[in-house]
KOLRO-714295 format. One line per field, with one value per residue (C-alpha): residue number from 1; residue in one letter; x, y, z. Coordinates in nm, 4 decimals. Layout:
# KOLRO-714295
k: NUM:... $
r: a:... $
X: X:... $
Y: Y:... $
Z: Z:... $
This chain:
# KOLRO-714295
k: 1:2:3:4:5:6:7:8:9:10:11:12:13:14:15:16:17:18:19:20:21:22:23:24:25:26:27:28:29:30:31:32:33:34:35:36:37:38:39:40:41:42:43:44:45:46:47:48:49:50:51:52:53:54:55:56:57:58:59:60:61:62:63:64:65:66:67:68:69:70:71:72:73:74:75:76:77:78:79:80:81:82:83:84:85:86:87:88:89:90:91:92:93:94:95:96:97:98:99:100:101:102:103:104:105:106:107:108:109:110:111:112:113:114:115:116:117:118:119:120:121:122:123:124:125:126:127:128:129:130:131:132:133:134:135:136:137:138:139:140:141:142:143:144:145:146:147:148:149:150:151:152:153:154:155:156:157:158:159:160:161:162:163:164:165:166:167:168:169:170:171:172:173:174:175:176:177:178:179:180:181:182:183:184:185:186:187:188:189:190:191:192:193:194:195:196:197:198:199:200:201:202:203:204:205:206:207:208:209:210:211:212:213:214:215:216:217:218:219:220:221:222:223:224:225:226:227:228:229:230:231:232:233:234:235:236:237:238:239:240:241:242:243:244:245:246:247:248:249:250:251:252:253:254:255:256:257:258:259:260:261:262:263:264:265:266:267:268:269:270:271:272:273:274:275:276:277:278:279:280:281:282:283:284:285:286:287:288:289:290:291:292:293:294:295:296:297:298:299:300:301:302:303:304:305:306:307:308:309:310:311:312:313:314:315:316:317:318:319:320:321:322:323:324:325:326:327:328:329:330:331:332:333:334:335:336:337:338:339:340:341:342:343:344:345:346:347:348:349:350:351:352:353:354:355:356:357:358:359:360:361:362:363:364:365:366:367:368:369:370:371:372:373:374:375:376:377:378:379:380:381:382:383:384:385:386:387:388:389:390:391:392:393:394:395:396:397:398:399:400:401:402:403:404:405:406:407:408:409:410:411:412:413:414:415:416:417:418:419:420:421:422:423:424:425:426:427:428:429:430:431:432:433:434:435:436:437:438:439:440:441:442:443:444:445:446:447:448:449:450:451:452:453:454:455:456:457:458:459:460:461:462:463:464:465:466:467:468:469:470:471:472:473:474:475:476:477:478:479:480:481:482:483:484:485:486:487:488:489:490:491:492:493:494:495:496:497:498:499:500:501:502:503:504:505:506:507:508:509:510:511:512:513:514:515:516:517:518:519:520:521:522:523:524:525:526:527:528:529:530:531:532:533:534:535:536:537:538:539:540:541:542:543:544:545:546:547:548:549:550:551:552:553:554:555:556:557:558:559:560:561:562:563:564:565:566:567:568:569:570:571:572:573:574:575:576:577:578:579:580:581:582:583:584:585:586:587:588 $
r: x:x:x:x:x:x:x:x:x:x:x:x:x:x:x:x:x:x:x:x:x:x:x:x:x:x:x:x:x:x:x:x:x:x:x:x:x:x:x:x:x:x:x:x:x:x:x:x:x:x:x:x:x:x:x:x:x:x:x:x:x:x:x:x:x:x:x:x:x:x:x:x:x:x:x:x:x:x:x:x:x:x:x:x:x:x:x:x:x:x:x:x:x:x:x:x:x:x:x:x:x:x:x:x:x:x:x:x:x:x:x:x:x:x:x:x:x:x:x:x:x:x:x:x:x:x:x:x:x:x:x:x:x:x:x:x:x:x:x:x:x:x:x:x:x:x:x:x:x:x:x:x:x:x:x:x:x:x:x:x:x:x:x:x:x:x:x:x:x:x:x:x:x:x:x:x:x:x:x:x:x:x:x:x:x:x:x:x:x:x:x:x:x:x:x:x:x:x:x:x:x:x:x:x:x:x:x:x:x:x:x:x:x:x:x:x:x:x:x:x:x:x:x:x:x:x:x:x:x:x:x:x:x:x:x:x:x:x:x:x:x:x:x:x:x:x:x:x:x:x:x:x:x:x:x:x:x:x:x:x:x:x:x:x:x:x:x:x:x:x:x:x:x:x:x:x:x:x:x:x:x:x:x:x:x:x:x:x:x:x:x:x:x:x:x:x:x:x:x:x:x:x:x:x:x:x:x:x:x:x:x:x:x:x:x:x:x:x:x:x:x:x:x:x:x:x:x:x:x:x:x:x:x:x:x:x:x:x:x:x:x:x:x:x:x:x:x:x:x:x:x:x:x:x:x:x:x:x:x:x:x:x:x:x:x:x:x:x:x:x:x:x:x:x:x:x:x:x:x:x:x:x:x:x:x:x:x:x:x:x:x:x:x:x:x:x:x:x:x:x:x:x:x:x:x:x:x:x:x:x:x:x:x:x:x:x:x:x:x:x:x:x:x:x:x:x:x:x:x:x:x:x:x:x:x:x:x:x:x:x:x:x:x:x:x:x:x:x:x:x:x:x:x:x:x:x:x:x:x:x:x:x:x:x:x:x:x:x:x:x:x:x:x:x:x:x:x:x:x:x:x:x:x:x:x:x:x:x:x:x:x:x:x:x:x:x:x:x:x:x:x:x:x:x:x:x:x:x:x:x:x:x:x:x:x:x:x:x:x:x:x:x:x:x:x:x:x:x:x:x:x:x:x:x:x:x:x:x:x:x:x:x:x:x:x:x:x:x:x:x:x:x:x:x:x:x:x:x:x:x:x:x:x:x:x:x:x:x:x:x:x:x:x:x:x:x:x:x:x:x:x:x:x:x:x:x:x:x $
X: -2.9089:-2.9778:-2.9659:-2.8231:-2.7261:-2.3602:-2.3334:-2.0330:-2.1286:-2.5061:-2.5209:-2.6953:-2.4848:-2.5654:-2.4575:-2.4452:-2.5446:-2.1802:-2.0874:-2.3317:-2.1927:-1.8428:-1.9531:-2.1168:-1.8064:-1.5765:-1.8376:-1.8654:-2.1701:-2.2372:-2.0572:-2.2189:-1.9745:-2.0014:-1.7067:-1.5600:-1.5766:-1.4276:-1.1364:-1.0905:-1.0902:-0.8270:-0.6028:-0.6264:-0.4093:-0.1395:0.1194:0.3710:0.5290:0.5279:0.8574:0.9967:1.3445:1.3565:1.5697:1.5196:1.3593:1.5797:1.9308:1.8878:2.0402:1.9072:1.6296:1.3450:1.0010:0.6509:0.5110:0.4698:0.7134:0.4336:0.3344:0.2310:0.4265:0.7957:0.9342:1.2316:1.4749:1.4646:1.7492:1.6101:1.2533:1.3547:1.6023:1.5451:1.6107:1.2390:0.9329:0.5979:0.4268:0.5364:0.2736:-0.0054:-0.3252:-0.6399:-0.9600:-1.1886:-1.5592:-1.6448:-1.4879:-1.5497:-1.3128:-1.1771:-1.1086:-0.8870:-0.7302:-0.6407:-0.4699:-0.2597:-0.1836:-0.0384:0.1970:0.3519:0.6657:0.6354:0.8940:1.0018:0.9510:0.7783:1.0590:1.1044:1.4411:1.5304:1.8905:2.0305:1.6836:1.6691:1.4391:1.1776:0.8727:0.6642:0.9120:0.9796:1.2788:1.4142:1.7623:1.8724:1.5267:1.5244:1.2098:1.0020:0.7038:0.5162:0.7913:0.8462:1.1465:1.2952:1.6320:1.7529:1.4127:1.3852:1.0776:0.8367:0.5390:0.3694:0.6662:0.7093:1.0004:1.1685:1.4951:1.6436:1.3213:1.2719:0.9391:0.7191:0.3810:0.2279:0.4976:0.5816:0.8755:1.0323:1.3744:1.5235:1.1968:1.1190:0.7824:0.5895:0.2531:0.0649:0.3130:0.4436:0.7553:0.8874:1.2464:1.3848:1.0371:0.9691:0.6678:0.4236:0.0977:-0.0657:0.2145:0.3254:0.6342:0.7472:1.1095:1.3020:0.9873:0.8464:0.5046:0.3013:-0.0525:-0.2143:0.0525:0.1708:0.4811:0.6216:0.9817:1.1189:0.7881:0.7095:0.3960:0.1498:-0.1579:-0.3238:-0.0303:0.0073:0.3198:0.4631:0.8061:0.9236:0.5897:0.6012:0.2802:0.0800:0.2358:0.4541:0.8112:1.1127:1.4024:1.5943:1.2921:1.2092:1.5619:1.5457:1.2114:1.3039:1.6284:1.4221:1.2695:1.4983:1.3562:1.6434:1.4716:1.2206:1.0187:1.0026:0.9196:0.6342:0.4913:0.5263:0.3446:0.0555:0.0462:0.0471:-0.2517:-0.4454:-0.3461:-0.4963:-0.8373:-0.8410:-0.8316:-1.0661:-1.0069:-1.1107:-1.3723:-1.1366:-0.7899:-0.8614:-0.5933:-0.6527:-0.9524:-1.2602:-1.5825:-1.4056:-1.4861:-1.2640:-0.9627:-0.5946:-0.6379:-0.4283:-0.4817:-0.7921:-1.0955:-1.4135:-1.2681:-1.5337:-1.4562:-1.0820:-0.8152:-0.4432:-0.4140:-0.3168:-0.3261:-0.6599:-0.9276:-1.2617:-1.1595:-1.3833:-1.3344:-0.9562:-0.6729:-0.2935:-0.2802:-0.1671:-0.1606:-0.4820:-0.7613:-1.1031:-1.0699:-1.2582:-1.1767:-0.8004:-0.5321:-0.1570:-0.0984:0.1196:-0.0082:-0.2900:-0.6127:-0.9397:-0.8665:-1.1213:-1.0818:-0.7049:-0.4328:-0.0526:0.1023:0.3569:0.3297:0.1557:-0.1212:-0.4392:-0.7664:-0.7180:-0.9984:-0.9631:-0.5827:-0.3011:0.0741:0.1399:0.5087:0.4337:0.2969:0.0111:-0.2934:-0.6418:-0.6132:-0.8307:-0.7723:-0.3949:-0.1078:0.2692:0.2736:0.4511:0.4700:0.1797:-0.1746:-0.4921:-0.4281:-0.7018:-0.6213:-0.2428:0.0474:0.4069:0.3997:0.6369:0.5886:0.2999:-0.0321:-0.3583:-0.2999:-0.5458:-0.4202:-0.0606:-0.1362:-0.0939:-0.3885:-0.4304:-0.6148:-0.9196:-0.9219:-0.8847:-1.1720:-1.4014:-1.3086:-1.3227:-1.7018:-1.7602:-1.5473:-1.7315:-2.0649:-1.9362:-1.8312:-2.1929:-2.3434:-2.0975:-1.9893:-1.7187:-1.8642:-1.6499:-1.6822:-1.9533:-2.1978:-1.9943:-2.0656:-1.8089:-1.9236:-1.7743:-1.7259:-1.5801:-1.2177:-0.9987:-1.1781:-1.0284:-1.0262:-0.7545:-0.5141:-0.1699:-0.1398:-0.2902:-0.5366:-0.3342:-0.0260:-0.2032:-0.2854:-0.6503:-0.5671:-0.4538:-0.7855:-1.0255:-0.8614:-1.0015:-0.9330:-0.8402:-1.1890:-1.3609:-1.1377:-1.2019:-1.5748:-1.5630:-1.3746:-1.0440:-0.7127:-0.5055:-0.1512:-0.0132:0.3283:0.6274:0.7898:1.0957:1.3977:1.5549:1.8116:1.7159:2.0098:1.8163:1.4839:1.2492:1.3039:1.6810:1.6787:1.8394:1.6198:1.8434:2.0019:2.3251:2.3942:2.4084:2.7325:2.7880:2.7741:2.3931:2.4015:2.5064:2.2136:1.8737:1.6128:1.2850:0.9688:0.7397:0.4509:0.6531:0.4770:0.1368:-0.0414:-0.2142:0.0241:0.2673:0.4921:0.8359:0.8921:1.2400:1.4387:1.7830:1.9064:2.0972:2.3897:2.2040:1.9187:2.1304:2.3192:1.9911:1.8595:2.1759:2.1644:1.7989:1.8323:1.5628:1.5582:1.5811:1.2276:1.0601:0.8537:0.9622:0.9193:0.5892:0.4348:0.5590:0.3908:0.0581:0.0868:0.1249:-0.1800:-0.3920:-0.3143:-0.4731:-0.8486:-1.0290:-1.1026:-1.4725:-1.7076:-1.9915:-2.2424:-2.1885:-2.2743:-2.0175:-1.9584:-1.8800:-2.0838:-2.1653:-1.8969:-2.0673:-2.1474:-2.1154:-1.9317:-1.7982:-1.5382:-1.3359:-1.3927:-1.3751:-1.1367:-1.3434:-1.7078:-1.8236:-2.0808:-2.3506:-2.3419:-2.4876:-2.6273:-2.4580:-2.3145:-2.5726:-2.3197:-2.3115:-2.0471:-1.9032:-1.6035:-1.3742:-1.4325:-1.6911:-1.9848:-1.8584:-1.5115:-1.4002:-1.2386:-1.3828:-1.4737:-1.5405:-1.6678:-1.4362:-1.5694:-1.5460:-1.2088:-1.0663:-1.2015:-1.0118:-0.6931:-0.6075 $
Y: -0.4298:-0.4537:-0.7586:-0.7114:-0.9264:-0.9229:-0.8118:-1.0411:-1.3804:-1.3110:-1.4320:-1.2513:-1.0576:-0.8461:-0.4888:-0.4251:-0.0982:-0.0475:-0.0793:0.1938:0.4177:0.3768:0.4422:0.7629:0.8632:0.8289:0.9503:0.6451:0.4536:0.1003:-0.1742:-0.3758:-0.6672:-0.9052:-0.9266:-1.2366:-1.0839:-0.7602:-0.9579:-1.1525:-0.8300:-0.6673:-0.9737:-0.9982:-0.6837:-0.8435:-1.0740:-1.2035:-1.5221:-1.5136:-1.3447:-1.3117:-1.2525:-0.9141:-0.6112:-0.2680:-0.0606:0.2318:0.1079:-0.2333:-0.4327:-0.7804:-0.7829:-0.9937:-0.8460:-0.9166:-0.8226:-1.0556:-1.0109:-0.8913:-0.6036:-0.2775:-0.0351:0.0167:-0.1604:-0.0034:-0.1478:-0.0128:0.2334:0.3790:0.4013:0.6000:0.8190:1.1676:1.0463:1.0328:1.2307:1.0555:1.3927:1.3872:1.1169:1.3411:1.3797:1.5894:1.4266:1.3522:1.3689:1.1829:0.8586:0.6430:0.7161:0.3606:0.3456:0.6529:0.5159:0.1985:0.4039:0.5856:0.2568:0.1204:0.4144:0.5078:0.3027:0.0488:-0.0619:-0.4212:-0.5477:-0.3888:-0.3444:-0.0849:-0.0855:-0.4352:-0.5565:-0.8493:-0.9709:-0.9616:-1.2661:-1.1575:-0.9402:-0.7113:-0.6903:-0.4095:-0.3629:-0.7031:-0.8457:-1.1642:-1.2745:-1.5479:-1.6422:-1.4993:-1.2668:-1.0244:-0.9720:-0.6977:-0.6440:-0.9877:-1.1376:-1.4601:-1.5756:-1.8515:-1.9770:-1.8132:-1.5774:-1.3409:-1.3095:-1.0319:-0.9546:-1.2943:-1.4429:-1.7669:-1.9220:-2.1765:-2.2728:-2.0906:-1.9199:-1.6495:-1.6304:-1.3491:-1.2915:-1.6341:-1.7757:-2.0944:-2.2540:-2.4712:-2.5740:-2.3935:-2.2269:-1.9755:-1.9187:-1.6546:-1.6411:-1.9846:-2.1070:-2.4143:-2.5508:-2.7576:-2.9090:-2.7440:-2.5515:-2.2988:-2.2766:-2.0059:-1.9805:-2.3315:-2.4416:-2.7354:-2.9167:-3.0963:-3.1936:-2.9836:-2.8634:-2.5930:-2.5820:-2.2974:-2.2616:-2.6081:-2.7241:-3.0478:-3.1979:-3.4223:-3.5218:-3.3719:-3.1514:-2.9095:-2.8811:-2.5922:-2.5283:-2.8748:-3.0307:-3.3738:-3.4821:-3.7494:-3.8330:-3.6561:-3.8672:-3.7230:-3.8548:-3.7735:-3.5986:-3.9249:-4.1208:-3.8506:-3.8562:-4.2345:-4.2548:-3.9625:-4.1335:-4.4117:-4.1676:-4.1141:-3.7953:-3.7810:-4.0469:-3.9213:-4.2400:-4.1887:-3.8192:-3.8980:-4.1396:-3.8800:-3.6160:-3.8557:-3.9295:-3.5544:-3.4981:-3.7762:-3.6629:-3.3174:-3.4724:-3.6572:-3.3523:-3.0540:-2.7329:-2.3973:-2.2334:-1.9402:-1.8245:-1.4928:-1.3618:-1.0489:-0.9517:-0.7507:-0.7643:-0.9248:-1.1997:-1.3818:-1.6051:-1.5798:-1.2372:-1.0752:-0.7548:-0.6310:-0.4303:-0.4088:-0.6139:-0.7748:-1.0651:-1.0105:-1.2768:-1.3188:-0.9683:-0.7942:-0.4527:-0.3531:-0.1149:-0.0674:-0.2549:-0.4717:-0.7287:-0.7294:-0.9799:-0.9807:-0.6285:-0.4772:-0.1444:-0.0417:0.1796:0.2818:0.1004:-0.1476:-0.3869:-0.3550:-0.6191:-0.6311:-0.2939:-0.2440:0.0847:0.3173:0.4884:0.5688:0.3464:0.1734:-0.0813:-0.1068:-0.3660:-0.3731:-0.0734:0.1067:0.2719:0.5780:0.6090:0.8002:0.8704:0.6446:0.5027:0.2545:0.2659:0.0117:-0.0172:0.2914:0.3471:0.5240:0.8508:0.8814:1.0811:1.1719:1.0073:0.7884:0.5465:0.5848:0.3380:0.3259:0.6803:0.8124:1.1162:1.2770:1.3909:1.4710:1.2490:1.1090:0.8510:0.8836:0.6396:0.6631:1.0148:1.1229:1.4300:1.5720:1.7311:1.8020:1.5882:1.4127:1.1611:1.2665:1.6263:1.9180:2.1360:2.4155:2.3251:2.5220:2.3532:2.0123:2.0693:2.1763:1.9008:1.5945:1.6067:1.6451:1.3382:1.1305:1.2335:1.1459:0.8012:0.7341:0.8798:0.7039:0.3850:0.1520:-0.1725:-0.4694:-0.8305:-1.0611:-0.7757:-0.6013:-0.2270:0.0026:0.3376:0.5566:0.3457:0.0387:-0.0715:-0.0967:-0.3276:-0.6727:-0.6479:-0.3786:-0.5740:-0.6111:-0.9571:-1.2816:-1.4151:-1.7327:-1.5250:-1.3430:-1.4031:-1.4305:-1.7777:-1.8810:-1.7868:-1.8372:-2.1034:-2.1263:-2.3382:-2.1651:-2.2301:-2.0873:-1.7797:-1.7060:-1.7587:-1.4912:-1.2616:-1.2819:-1.2936:-1.6139:-1.6926:-2.0340:-2.0871:-2.0408:-2.3555:-2.4137:-2.5593:-2.6770:-2.9550:-3.1752:-3.3506:-3.5377:-3.7034:-3.7496:-4.1240:-4.0685:-3.8699:-4.0434:-4.1334:-4.0050:-3.6631:-3.8194:-3.9592:-3.6184:-3.4381:-3.0733:-3.1508:-3.1716:-2.7900:-2.7980:-3.0188:-2.9204:-3.1347:-3.2368:-3.1338:-3.4242:-3.2394:-3.1942:-2.8656:-3.0319:-2.8823:-2.5436:-2.4301:-2.2187:-2.5245:-2.4444:-2.8040:-2.8076:-2.6417:-2.6168:-2.6142:-2.3219:-2.3825:-2.2495:-2.4864:-2.7994:-2.7066:-2.6745:-3.0088:-3.1747:-2.9903:-3.0805:-3.4288:-3.3705:-3.5090:-3.3146:-3.2101:-3.3532:-3.0421:-2.7050:-2.4000:-2.2973:-2.6417:-2.6571:-2.3204:-2.4431:-2.7503:-2.5209:-2.3206:-2.6301:-2.6058:-2.2611:-2.2145:-2.0049:-1.6404:-1.7116:-1.7672:-2.0147:-2.0382:-2.3617:-2.5343:-2.6695:-3.0394:-3.1238:-3.4207:-3.5199:-3.6952:-4.0351:-4.0350:-4.3817:-4.2868:-3.9304:-3.8167:-3.7105:-3.8290:-3.5379:-3.5685:-3.3579:-3.2733:-2.9659:-2.7030:-2.8629:-3.1841:-3.4878:-3.2927:-3.1733:-2.8235:-2.5594:-2.2881:-2.1509:-1.9380:-1.8173:-2.0198:-2.0607:-2.4375:-2.5112:-2.7370:-3.0306:-3.0281:-3.3289:-3.1372:-3.1497:-2.7842:-2.6658:-2.3383:-2.1321:-2.2743:-2.6416:-2.5939:-2.4262:-2.7066:-2.9666:-2.7891:-2.5382 $
Z: -5.4830:-5.8513:-6.0731:-6.4225:-6.7205:-6.8274:-7.1884:-7.2364:-7.0861:-7.0706:-6.7086:-6.4246:-6.1754:-5.8739:-5.8081:-5.4335:-5.2619:-5.1654:-5.5339:-5.6299:-5.3559:-5.4956:-5.8546:-5.7390:-5.5460:-5.8494:-6.1006:-6.3236:-6.4483:-6.3182:-6.5152:-6.7927:-6.7455:-6.4478:-6.2019:-6.3714:-6.7188:-6.5894:-6.4439:-6.7662:-6.9671:-6.7452:-6.7462:-7.1255:-7.1151:-6.8985:-7.0521:-6.8019:-6.9293:-7.3107:-7.4009:-7.7525:-7.8859:-8.0556:-8.1289:-7.9807:-8.2552:-8.1582:-8.0737:-8.2425:-7.9574:-7.8802:-7.6201:-7.4889:-7.5387:-7.4087:-7.7495:-8.0466:-8.3385:-8.5689:-8.3344:-8.5017:-8.2813:-8.1970:-7.8895:-7.7124:-7.4610:-7.1074:-7.1619:-7.4847:-7.3592:-7.0522:-7.2428:-7.3842:-7.7384:-7.8155:-7.7111:-7.6533:-7.7041:-8.0679:-8.1246:-7.9980:-8.1974:-8.1830:-8.0694:-8.3634:-8.2789:-8.5984:-8.4696:-8.1603:-7.8743:-7.8505:-8.2253:-8.1903:-7.8725:-8.0616:-8.3343:-8.0751:-7.8991:-8.2232:-8.2800:-7.9436:-7.8588:-7.5767:-7.3238:-7.3884:-7.0318:-6.7340:-6.4819:-6.2079:-6.0339:-6.1479:-6.1560:-6.3533:-6.4492:-6.8312:-6.8548:-6.6007:-6.6528:-6.4316:-6.1463:-5.9009:-5.6718:-5.7728:-5.8186:-5.9935:-6.1042:-6.3681:-6.5613:-6.2782:-6.2848:-6.0590:-5.8010:-5.5462:-5.3194:-5.3861:-5.4791:-5.6386:-5.7579:-6.0203:-6.2113:-5.9666:-5.9642:-5.7178:-5.4834:-5.2249:-4.9912:-5.0396:-5.1576:-5.2878:-5.4167:-5.6940:-5.8521:-5.6036:-5.6308:-5.4112:-5.1458:-4.9032:-4.6682:-4.7253:-4.8028:-4.9424:-5.0593:-5.3608:-5.5092:-5.2386:-5.3009:-5.0862:-4.8075:-4.5701:-4.3511:-4.4462:-4.4615:-4.6354:-4.7070:-5.0192:-5.1949:-4.9567:-4.9884:-4.7577:-4.5050:-4.2660:-4.0466:-4.1393:-4.1246:-4.2718:-4.3799:-4.6834:-4.8194:-4.5781:-4.6328:-4.4197:-4.1496:-3.9259:-3.7132:-3.7762:-3.7791:-3.9232:-4.0356:-4.3319:-4.5265:-4.2809:-4.2784:-4.0359:-3.7973:-3.5530:-3.3448:-3.4029:-3.4528:-3.5693:-3.7175:-3.9883:-4.1751:-3.9022:-3.6269:-3.3516:-3.3170:-3.1073:-3.2781:-3.3119:-3.4369:-3.6908:-3.8308:-3.8600:-4.0475:-4.2696:-4.3683:-4.5238:-4.7775:-5.0753:-5.2268:-5.4761:-5.6884:-5.9456:-5.9020:-5.5266:-5.5616:-5.8000:-5.5439:-5.2664:-5.4692:-5.5272:-5.1546:-5.0886:-5.3174:-5.1466:-4.7972:-4.8323:-4.9044:-4.5732:-4.3449:-4.2944:-4.4847:-4.3470:-4.5697:-4.6368:-4.5385:-4.3675:-4.1302:-3.9242:-4.1352:-4.0425:-4.2428:-4.5395:-4.7893:-5.0346:-4.9800:-4.8872:-4.7268:-4.4552:-4.2554:-4.4375:-4.3402:-4.5476:-4.8330:-5.0514:-5.2818:-5.2702:-5.3221:-5.2538:-5.1165:-4.7949:-4.6268:-4.7791:-4.6587:-4.8306:-5.1445:-5.3635:-5.6432:-5.6155:-5.6504:-5.6071:-5.4631:-5.1364:-4.9516:-5.1271:-4.9987:-5.1314:-5.4643:-5.6792:-5.9634:-5.9344:-5.9877:-5.9438:-5.7866:-5.4775:-5.3369:-5.4318:-5.3398:-5.5167:-5.8156:-6.0365:-6.3188:-6.3208:-6.3787:-6.3471:-6.1832:-5.9747:-5.6367:-5.5025:-5.7604:-5.6807:-5.8526:-6.1563:-6.3686:-6.6540:-6.6509:-6.6552:-6.6349:-6.4265:-6.3628:-6.0350:-5.8962:-6.1447:-6.0364:-6.1547:-6.4961:-6.7188:-7.0064:-6.9851:-6.9695:-6.9087:-6.7692:-6.4599:-6.2319:-6.4156:-6.3490:-6.5401:-6.8414:-7.0645:-7.3293:-7.3066:-7.3427:-7.2230:-7.0763:-6.8015:-6.5793:-6.7801:-6.6879:-6.8705:-7.1783:-7.4093:-7.6663:-7.5847:-7.6711:-7.4319:-7.3231:-7.0746:-6.7563:-6.8726:-7.2145:-7.0513:-6.8102:-7.0927:-7.3374:-7.1082:-7.0428:-7.4156:-7.4900:-7.2290:-7.3767:-7.7239:-7.5953:-7.4999:-7.8178:-8.0512:-7.8690:-7.9916:-8.1233:-8.0389:-8.1426:-8.0212:-7.9780:-7.7075:-7.6811:-7.5203:-7.3837:-7.1147:-6.8041:-6.9748:-6.9439:-7.2565:-7.5033:-7.5104:-7.8920:-7.8738:-7.6538:-7.8145:-7.6627:-7.7941:-7.5396:-7.4854:-7.3965:-7.1149:-6.7511:-6.8563:-6.9897:-6.6396:-6.4793:-6.7710:-6.9871:-7.3394:-7.6420:-7.9652:-8.0986:-7.7915:-7.7891:-8.1556:-8.1061:-7.8362:-8.0712:-7.8812:-8.0643:-8.0592:-8.1661:-8.2374:-8.0766:-8.3028:-8.4348:-8.2195:-8.3922:-8.0713:-8.0686:-7.7743:-7.6106:-7.3441:-7.4152:-7.1204:-7.1189:-7.1112:-6.7875:-6.4923:-6.1986:-5.9178:-5.8705:-5.7402:-6.0855:-6.2578:-6.3318:-6.4198:-6.7924:-6.7687:-6.7639:-7.1296:-7.2313:-7.3658:-7.1907:-7.3492:-7.1616:-7.0839:-7.2548:-7.5750:-7.6498:-7.6928:-7.3888:-7.3521:-7.0791:-7.2839:-7.2946:-7.4359:-7.5433:-7.3935:-7.1171:-6.9625:-6.6057:-6.4572:-6.2179:-5.9120:-5.9863:-6.0143:-5.6970:-5.5083:-5.6332:-5.5078:-5.1759:-5.1135:-5.2689:-5.5312:-5.8865:-6.2110:-6.3186:-6.6271:-6.7089:-6.8434:-6.6146:-6.7750:-6.7345:-6.3757:-6.3167:-6.4488:-6.2265:-5.9245:-6.0286:-5.9665:-5.5927:-5.5807:-5.5521:-5.8147:-5.7444:-5.7028:-5.4100:-5.3635:-5.0803:-4.8950:-4.5687:-4.3252:-4.3968:-4.0353:-3.9071:-3.5497:-3.3469:-3.3618:-3.7333:-3.8852:-4.2041:-4.1948:-4.4437:-4.1412:-3.7858:-3.5418:-3.2497:-3.0053:-2.9498:-3.1460:-3.0517:-3.2697:-3.0686:-3.2452:-3.5385:-3.8588:-3.8293:-3.9368:-4.0299:-4.3849:-4.5526:-4.8818:-4.9935:-5.2931:-5.2777:-5.5476:-5.4459:-5.6525:-5.4930:-5.2855:-4.9994:-4.6463:-4.5848:-4.2283:-4.0898:-3.8725:-3.5458:-3.6425:-3.8064:-3.4965:-3.2793:-3.4807:-3.5840:-3.3143 $
């Protein structure tokens, strides 16, 4: 192990022996940014939710674009970008050894046309970004193999979801976060194989349950108390969830309820030698989060079917990949890349390329080999020139803002990102004020002034869903935040027919927040992608004033549990956090 100081945040960070082994395997120098700053830098190159009205710079049709109106490069619609009417090789340029590599890369970045939205095999989803094999997605982001998804993010193999976050293999859910194999489940967090249930936290294989936590293989449970089928129906009938006032009270009860029961230190399912949180079917995964099907992967989030990789985010299938964000399937041997459109191999510092190999500093190429800065070389020329460029990157580094120095081995400088920091996913994980962002040298963009005619003020909204008619679909509703928050608030929103029909079916009131503000509210249910060393908070069975009174005797008898672990619950958090053994004793 080696302790280093991050050149970005100036904090100490540790490089593990396994890290060094990987760096040697892929022939890169050790990083100069800590894991958190590396994640922030990658996510500053990923804009999901901030979409702008624009025109295709080629065919001039109206489109939505992930790029700001004042962007320096052309933006094409999906059809034009994939057509043969333009050639990305025509933007090629010779490498200039009198300039830093990243300065030249930035010049190329600002000339090659970009695709307006990142979509691969997406149907009827003009308002969704970064989706793959999706159909009928509306204002949803980071989807794979899903259909009829509204206002949701990080969704895989699911259908008919509204306002959900990090969901897999589920159907008919609303306002559910961190779930797998659920059906008709609403306002629930950390649920698996749950059916016809509401306000559940950390429950598995439950049916017809309400306002309960830590259930396993249960049915007809109301506020953590067992009922018969008839009794459950009777007590549930007394809860009128169609009232906004009642729903607000239930959500407050839900927040308080989750603090009364033990939480497992980490959600690790079928994992071997793995650390992180919300992991499934992993082996040798180190500090990974919200990921599954991993083997020998480190410092990773929102990825699956990955092997022998490090510092990767939002990629569905790949191997031997380092410092990467946002990509397609079947990539191999990539370093410092992003936005692959699939089947990209043995390439560095390239983006929005597909079915290509041996690219260095290229954008938008399809079915090409041995290219540098979008210019063709022979294999022999390529092999000779690449080591010289890497040496030049070290001898003439790119000097970023705030004293940041970029040599070979660093991801794309955050200063070159075409996205304002507050438009990117980085703002979700590392929220900054405008002043803090500008102090760090990050770009910032104030939201455009919206001249929206609001038909329904927040105070004018009806309390109960039964009182709404179809004409509400023609109204523009004011968001409760009125555009004053830092959550990409749109200030106003409208309902779509499918949404209103679902509210009526589930007896739920019309929301008071716009989709973006609702998304940021869901983010608060998710733990940060960080780990802290912590001791199990389980007390002895006879403790006078425990936060939670155990129901059975634990292995540690009348003494506090001695077990320690790494957890995503920070030390100052209020939750009761148990080790695996104590948690299993109480819950299972």
